[in-house]
C-alpha positions, -999 to +999 in steps of 0.1 A: -344+177-772-355+175-736-380+156-720-409+158-699-418+146-670-452+129-666-463+152-638-447+182-653-466+220-648-467+244-677-483+279-670-478+289-709-467+271-738-443+299-753-425+298-721-418+261-719-400+264-755-381+283-744-368+263-715-370+235-742-345+255-763-315+256-739-319+223-725-299+191-731-313+166-745-313+138-718-327+168-694-361+166-680-387+196-673-404+193-641-420+227-646-421+257-659-444+288-642-452+323-651-442+346-621-456+376-612-437+412-613-412+430-629-382+417-638-384+373-640-412+367-667-410+327-657-389+301-641-383+263-653-370+235-630-355+205-646-342+175-634-304+193-632-312+230-629-334+263-621-338+284-652-353+318-651-358+346-673-343+375-662-348+414-678-325+428-654-295+404-649-270+420-676-283+458-669-311+464-693-308+430-714-326+400-712-311+365-699-319+332-696-302+323-664-289+284-649-285+276-616-273+238-612-294+223-585-256+216-568-249+252-565-280+264-544-276+268-508-311+276-495-348+275-509-369+296-487-406+309-484-420+339-469-441+332-437-470+356-438-491+339-410-469+316-387-469+286-411-457+274-444-480+253-450-519+255-442-542+231-461-513+216-480-505+249-498-482+276-491-499+304-475-471+326-492-469+332-535-430+337-530-401+318-529-364+326-527-338+307-539-297+315-529-275+305-553-240+293-533-218+326-540-244+348-552-271+372-545-304+355-533-334+359-561-368+359-552-396+348-571-433+357-570-456+331-585-495+331-596-505+313-565-491+296-537-500+264-551-471+266-572-447+281-554-455+248-533-447+225-560-416+242-567-401+237-534-414+203-532-394+196-569-359+215-555-364+202-523-363+163-541-332+173-557-312+191-529-318+166-501-301+140-522 
């Protein structure tokens, strides 16, 4: 079973259980965030990859999609007000991840603080 980080953030237990179900035994779950909008229901971040639930990935079928950290080319946040960070939180609640060789995938979080947290976790791994 996957391990949980001490500071793990989870919005919904059932989403965490789906992420746990596909994790490797030594994988550490850092966060699972519920998302707004159509198409993607949630995103999980582990010490090895980003996992997201995509209802449109396989043309009208649902899939859990995994992108290893070493396959992520960039992470971006929308710039609504000229600066990404104000008082320690993202102005935007939108984060875009671009996997190497694939189209960018945009996630709309339920709050800028969660987008900020996801960004920081990903950057820990991408800047190693």
